[in-house]
N, C-alpha and C positions, 0 to 999 in steps of 0.2 A: 405691897412690898416695897419699899425703900430703895432706891439706887444709891450705888456706891457716890461717893462725890467726887472723884477723878471723872467719873463717867459721865456723871451728871455737865462737869465743865466742859466737858469733851464732845458734847453733843449740843450744848447753849438750854439755850431757853427754849422749852417742846413750844411748837407749832399747833396754832389752833386749825383742825382740819376744814376745808369749805361747805360751809351747809347749802345744800338742794343746788349742788352746783348743775348746771345744765349736761346731759352725755354728751360727749365731741363725738363724731364721728370719724376719727383721723385712724389709720392704719395702725396694727399691730408694732408695724418696724418702723414709726414715729413715736409710739410711746415705749419702748424699748429705749428709745437713745433722749428720751425726756427723760427717763430714770436712771442713765447714767451718768447725767448731766448730773444730776439732784445729789447722787451718791457723790461724785468726785467732788462736789462742792464743802461737804464735809472730810474734812481730811484729817484720818488717823481712824474715821469708822472702817465695819467692816459690811457696810453698804453693797458696797462695787463685788463684794465674793460672794455675800447672800443674791444679790443680783443676775449676776452669772449665772447662775444655777447650778445643779450640778452637773458632775463629768462624765460624756459620753459612754453610756453601758448602765450608766446604774441610776437609779430611779427612786427620789428618797422621799417626793413628794408626792408619792399616788396614792399611800394613805391617810396623807392629812385631811384634816378636820373642813368642810366648808368652812367658805368667809360668814362674819356675821355682820349685823348692818355696825354694832359699837364695835367699836377695836379691842381686839383682845387686851385678858392682861397679862402685865408687865410681868414677862421673866427672872426668872436670878440670876442667869447668865447674861454675859456682854453681849452675848449674838442675839438672842431673844427680843433685848431691848433693844436694839439698833433693829431689828427687825418689824418691830411694834411699832416703832415711830417710825421708819417709810410705810408703810404698809398706812398709817394716820394720815398719811401728805395726800392718798389717791381718793378720789372719789367714789363711791358704792359701785357706780356702771364702771368706770372701769376697774375697779379690784376685780370683779365677777371674768370682766373680758380674760384677766392676765390668768384667773383661775382655770378658767376654759383652758388656753395656754396651753397651762401646766400640766392639765390633766392628758389632752392630745399629744404634747410631747415625751408624756411616761408611757403611756399605750402603746406609743410607733417604738420608742425605743426598746420598750419590751420584745414587740413584735421581732424590729429585727434581730434582737438578743436570740431568741428562741430562736428565728430560723438559718439563725449561725451554729448554734451550736447542734440542731440539730442536720446540717448539709455537714455539719464537720464529724457529728457521732457516725452519720451513715457515712459516709467515704472514710473511717475506719476502720469501719463491720467489712464493706466491700473490699477494701487494702486485704484485711487480714483471712479473708474466706478467699482469696484470689490467687491470695497467696500461700492460703493450704493446699488450691488447685493445682497450683505450678510446683507445688513442692512436691508432690505426689506423683506427677506428670514427669520433671524435668531432674526433679531429684536435687540432689547437690549445686544444678550447676541453676537455679532462679532461687532467689534470694529476693523477696517482694519484700521482707522488713528491712532490708539497707537499701531500702531504693530511695533514689535521691526525689527532688519533688517536682524535676522535669520528668523522669518517668510516674509519679503518679498523674498527673497531668494526665500522662499521653493514656496511660492505664485506662481513667475515668472518662475521659474524651471515647476512647473505642467501647466503652461500657454502655455509654449513651446511645451512643450511633448502633449497636446492636437496637437498644432499646428499641431506636426512633425505623429501624426498619422492621420490627416485628409489626408494631402499632401501624406503620405504610401498610404493612404485606395484608394485616387482618382488615382493614378499609377495602382496600381494592382488591381482594381476592379471600371472601367471608366463606366460613364454611369447610367440609372435609369434599365435594363436590369443583376443588380447581383444583384446574390442569396443573398447576405449579408445584402441587403438594400431592401428585399421586407419584409412586415410586416408581410406576409400571413402564409410564414413557421412558425411565433411563435405565431399566432391564434390559431392552430389545432394542437397536440403532433405527430398522423400517420394521415397524409392527406389520400386523397381517388387518388390512382394513376390513377385509372379511368376516373377523373371528367370530366366535360366540358375541353376539349378543345380548342374552338373553339372560346370563351370567350362568349358563349350560356346560356339560362337558363338552367339548369340540367335537368328540369323534362319535359321531350320529350312530344310531342299531336302528336301519327300514323298521315297520311291522307290514308293513303292506308291501306286495308283490306284482310291482308293475314293467310294462314291456317298454323297449326301444320308444317307439313311437309316444307312447305314453310320457316318456323322461325327456325326448330330444323335439324342445320348439324353438323353429328355423323359420321366422315368417319373413316372404318374401317380400317386404312392403315394398310399393312403391308408389311415392308421394306423390310422383307428376301422374300415374293416372288413374283408376279410379278406386284404389282402396279405403277403409276406412275404419278408424277407429273407433270404436263406441265404448265409453267406458260404463258402466256401472256403478251407482253412487250410494252406497248402503250407509243407514246414516249411522253416526258415530265411531266410523271407521278409521280414520282417517283420510277419506278421502276429500275431502279439501286443500289437504298440505299437499295430495298426489295431483291432486285436479292442479292444480299453479305449479307446481314444477312438470306439466306436459304443455303447459301455455306459453311460459316463463323462463324455464330451466333447463332446457332442449336444445341443442346447434338443431343449426336446419337452415337448409341455404337460402327462404325466406322465415325469414323469422317471424312469430306469431307479432303484429299488433296489440299493446297495451297500452290502453288513455289511463291519463291519473286520475282516477274518482270513480274508473266505470270497473265493473264485476269481468264485465264479457271481455274479448280475446279478439281479433281475427285473426285469424287461421289457415291461409288462402294459402292453394300447394304455387309452385316455381310456374310462373305464367298466365294462372287461373283465378278466376274469382269464384273457386270453390273448396269447402272447404274439407278436412280430411282428418276431422278429429270430430266425434259428437257429443258433445259432453256440456257440464253445466258453463263451465267457464268456455266457451266457446261458441253455442249454437242455444246455450238456454237451458230451461227444463222446456223443450217442444214437446215431447212423449209424457208431461206431466212431472209435479216432485215428486224426486226422487223413483222414477220407474222403476219397476224391477223388470225381470227379464220374459212373464209374459207380456208387458209393455214395451216391453222396447223391439222384441222380434217381428210382432205386428206393425209399429208405429214404423222404427226407423226406416224400412225400404217403404212406405208408400209416402214415408215424408223427401227420400232423396228422389224417388219419381216424380212426383211433385214435379221439382226443380225450384223448390218453394226458397227464398232467399233466407240463408242459416240465421243470419241474422235478427230477422222477426220469427218472434215468438206467434206459434197459433194460437186461436182463442181455444176455447172451451168446445165448443161445439164444432169445431173443424177437428180436434182428435177425435171426439165422440165419433166423427162420421168416418175416421180415417182407421178407427180400431173398429167400425162396425164392418166397412166394405171390407179389412181384411180379415175377418171372423166369418164373416158370409161363404168369404172366398174361399178358406179351409174346410169350410161343412161341405159347400156342394162340389169339390170336387172328391171325384170318387178313389178310395182308398181299396189297392187290393194288400198292399202291404202290409201286415199288423202294426209294425212299426213308424207307419207313413207320417202319424200326428205327434210323432218327439218331436223333442227341442232342435236339435239335430238336424233332421232333415228338412223342417222347416224353416229353420235358416238357410239350407241347402237352397232352396226352392225359392225363397224368394229374394236370394242372392242372384239365383237363377236370371228371374224375372227383371230384374233391376241391371244387371248386368256389372255388377259393383259385390266386389269382395270386403264382406262385414268381419274385422274382426273384435269380439267383447273382449274385455279384461275389467277386471274387479279390485277390491281388497278388501279384506276382510281383518278378522281383530277378533282375543281374545271374549267369548261369551260374556262367561261376568265381567269383565273390565267393562265391554261395550252398554251391560246390559245398566251398572251403573252409570255412566257417564249419561245415557240417555235420560237417564229419572235422574240426575242433576239440570241435565238441557228442559227438558219440560217444569222441573222447579220454578225455572226462571221464564216459565213463558210459552216453551214451543208447543206446537198443536200437528202442525205439519197436517191442516185442513186441505191444503189446499193440493194434496196428494189424489188422483184420480181413483186409483184401485181398480182400471176397468179390466175386464176378464171376460172373456168371449163377446167382446163389443158391448158391453154394457158393466155400470158402479155397482157394490151392493147392495142392496137395500138396508135399511138400517135395522130390519130382523138378522139379519143376514152379519152384519157386522155394528154392532151395537156402540154407541160410546159407554166410556167409563167414569164421565165428567156432567154435569150438569150448566154449568156458567159457559162462558165466554174461552177459557184455559182452566190449566190446573196446576197452574202456579203454589207454591207452597204445601203441594202434597207431600206427606212422610214417605218414606219408600216400605213401609208397612202396608199404605194404603196402596201404594203401586202394585207388590205383588200380592192383593190379593183381588183383582178385578182380572173374572178371567176370562176379557174378550182384548185385553190389552195387547195392541199388537209389536211390542217390545219385549214379548216372549217369541223366542225361537224365529225373528225377524232373519235372520242370515239366510235360514233355510226358504224361506216364505220367500224371499226378496229375489232366489235362485234358481225353483223349484217351477214347470211348468202347470200353473194351478188352473190348465185345462184337462190334467189329468184326473183330477181327481174335485169336478163341477166346480171351480174354482171356491168363491167362500159359503155355497151352501154346505155343512156341516150334516144333511140329512144324506146322502149321494150315499155313503158308503161306512162303515163303521170305522171310530178315529183310530182304532190298533192298524188297520190297512189303511188309512188316510196317510199318516204320522209313518208308516216307513216308505209308501210312494214319493213319498215330498223327498223324506230320505235320499231315494236311489237317482231321482231325478233332479236332484240340487248335486250328490257325487255327479253324474257323468252330464251334467251341463257343466259346471265347476273345472272337468275333467277334458270338459274337449276345448276348452276355451283358448284364445291365442294366447292370453300370460293371466295371471294373478298374483298377489304381494300379499306380505304380510306386516300387520303393523307394528309387529317386534321385532324385525327382522327389514329395517330399512335398509340396511346398504346391499341386504342379497338379495332385498328387493330392486333393486335399482341394478345392478350387478345383473341380473335376469332380465329386465324390460330389455338392455341395452344388444346384449347377445340373442334376442327373440327378435325383435325389430330391428336391430344394425342404427343403432339412432344413439347418440351417446350425450348426457346431460353436460352442464358447463360445470356445475360446483357439487359436491357432493351432498345424498341424504342426511338428514341429523337426527338421531335415537333419542326421543325423548321420555326419560324413563319415570320423570313426575308428572301429569296431568290431573286433571279434577276428578278421574275415578279413584286417583292411588289414594289421594290426601279423604276421601270418604273409608275410616275404621268401621270394619264389620269384623261380628263372631264367626265362629264358624259354624253356629247352628245358619243362620243368613246367606253365607256363601253357600252350604251344603240347598239350602232352597232354593236360591238363584240359579245352580247349577242343576233345579230337577225342576224348575221353571225351563229353561232353553237345554233340557235334556239333544233335542237333534240338533241346536246348535253344536254343543258339546262335539257329537259323535262329528259332526261338519269339520270341524276344526281340527280336532284330532286328526279325520284322513286330513284334509288338507295341509296340514303342516308336515306329515309324513311327506306326503306328493311335496311341498314345495323345495323339503329340504333332499330332498333325494334330488329334485333337478337341477340343485344349484350343486350337489355333489358331481354329478352328471358332467354338467357344462364345464364343473372346472377338471375335471377329469379328460374328459374331451380338448380343452385349453392345451394342458399339460404334454399328454399324445402329439396335437401338432403343431407343437414348440421343439419337442425332439422331432418328429418326422420332419422337420424343417431344417434341423442343424443336421439329420441325417445325410438328410439328400446335399447338403452341402459339402459336408464331406467329404463325400462323394464325387462331386461334382470335383473338389481340387484333386483328388485322386485322378479324377480322370485329366485334368488338365497336367496331372505330375508323371503318369502314363506316353502320356503326349510329348511331351515335354521332353521325356527320356527316349524315347524311340527314335522322335528329330534327332535330337545331337548324335545318336549312335549314325544314323542314316547320313548325317552330314559329316561326320568322320566319316566314314567309308567312303563317299562320294559326293565332294564338297562343288568341285565344278558345275557336276550333275541337278546339284541343288539349289544351289544359287543361280542357274538359268530359270530352272520350272520357278524358282521364287523369288528374281529380282527385286518385289519391294514388299522384305516383310517387317513389323512392326520391333520400331524400338524396342518397344513395352515386353513384350514376347521375348526379345533375344536378351533380357537381363536377367529375365523370369527364368531362362531355360539355363542361365549362367548361375544363379544361384540353383537350380534345382542341383546340376551338376555337378557345382562343389560337395551337397550336400550328399548324393548320393553315390562321390567316387568312393568313399570309405569302404560301405556297403558293397561294390561289385566287386572291389579290389579282393576282400574275403570272400569273396562270392565262384572268383576264377579257378581260385584253389580248387573248390569241392568240384567244379565241371572239370576240369584236366583228369583227376581223379575218373570219375566217372565213367568220362570219351575213354580211357584205357582197354576200361573194360565193356562199357555195353555202346561200340561205335554206333553198332546199324539202330538198333534199340532208339538211341540217343537223337540220330537224325529224321525219326521219324516221329517222334516226340518235340524236337523242335520246331517242324514243322507242320505240328500241331497247335503249340503254343501259340507259334506266330500268327495263324492262322487266329485263333482267340481272341488275343493282343488287336487283332487288325479290326476286329467285330468288335470288341468293347471300346474299340476308338471310335467307330461309327455311330458306335450306337450314342453316344457323348455328345460327339459333335452333331449328331440329329438333334438332342436335347439342349445342346445349344440354340 
């Protein structure tokens, strides 16, 4: 279609486009400047308005067709003709660059427009929502719809600050275990640190009857003398944590020396090179890996009497020699008392030989949790092959104690295989390690029937546990700390921490598997029930005893103040009757006593005036009897004052 004559004259003769023009590497800014100069050189044309592009926020060229090599066909309008002639002036490479820049500019403007409208819509919605909330709360006083721009900005800032605080809180304190999210911390200003730790009822109902001697545990531990604490460490009961508390978290005159990178610490008595603690982290496994009650009661006295350095671990041959000598000594001594072979009598005999007092302590745990924790530990490759299991001077044979696996370890074993092994030492481990195995023939199962053997082992474990100086429970960390401090009169630096999330708690088992585990550990279940009852009764008894002592101390203080009051009262009466005589007898009275006497006289002045009227009426009726009673009262008062002075 041909152009109009006026348009053709305005544009002039058409320029021929350059053929095969080399591509230039100038920047787009220079291109735009050249195009502007070309458009300005054509007076009366609309090239400048076309090259300026669409206004901000408007995207006209987003859906435009891509440029072709040949110039497009002439349009019927004047703008189309001007645009066609302008593009014809540029080479092919420059036209493509301009097209790419146009598309990028259109996409950016579109994104900015969408983001601006989205934020405006979000702010408008928040404004209406918050306006409705404030109108419900404050009624006609709040009118968010009529707020000015400044109020809108303030409201938006508050909302953004709240969202930021929520995000930071989730990063700093994730989950429901955060202390900041526990409303119990705000319920009471000073909560009891010894409250129920296993989420059970705070009031304890005892099941067993224990005597006062069983409940009262007060050891006069002489760390400067010959007393020795022996820690019986049962596997997977939290003994490692408690053992670290003994060497790193206890207040002592001479603390244990613990070096970085070493498990063992040096715990010497003040002024001596002797240890006061026999445990894994002080003397190492001196009697074998995880030695039980039978091994410790025979090995510890021999090791201590040998005056060996506690930092050196004896060899296997030396341990066998020590235990063999102790067992021969036990068998060779004549026993006229049928209970002479009991664990308590053996310990007393060994203590009398060495001249030292051995105080045995241990930690127990819920049998199901302990069993699952040991299974997970065995899955990771633990075997405890270094355990000696020495009983009656010898270790058990392979027939007496078969192995549950054939390889180097039992790593990766499933729970069913772990439970199916009849020789697994994890079954009833706590009863076996706390009982005297010599009473049942050690590991020889043919000595007595199984039912009788289990009964003897359980009774022996209960007796040894009850006569121990101290035992704690893993499920009650703070109560364990409290009872240890009251028993040995030794305080810890920092409080114990109760860990409710362990490897055993992460194992999900159904009710059938749990009942089977309880059946495999039926002796441990009964022992733990007995130990828990005794532990909570001891805790309750010690707390009541502490409250009684505090109450008795307050009563003694009140009695002392009452004696001081009576003393100053009668002294003031004596001074008022014979001032010269009192001054001659006591010329050097303390100024503090005079101030105290004046205060007490002022307080008792009103009461003495009221009582004087009653005394006058009674003196008129019973003069003779009153004189005798006054004499007796004065004598009793003088005796009471004398007793108070003697007590002072």
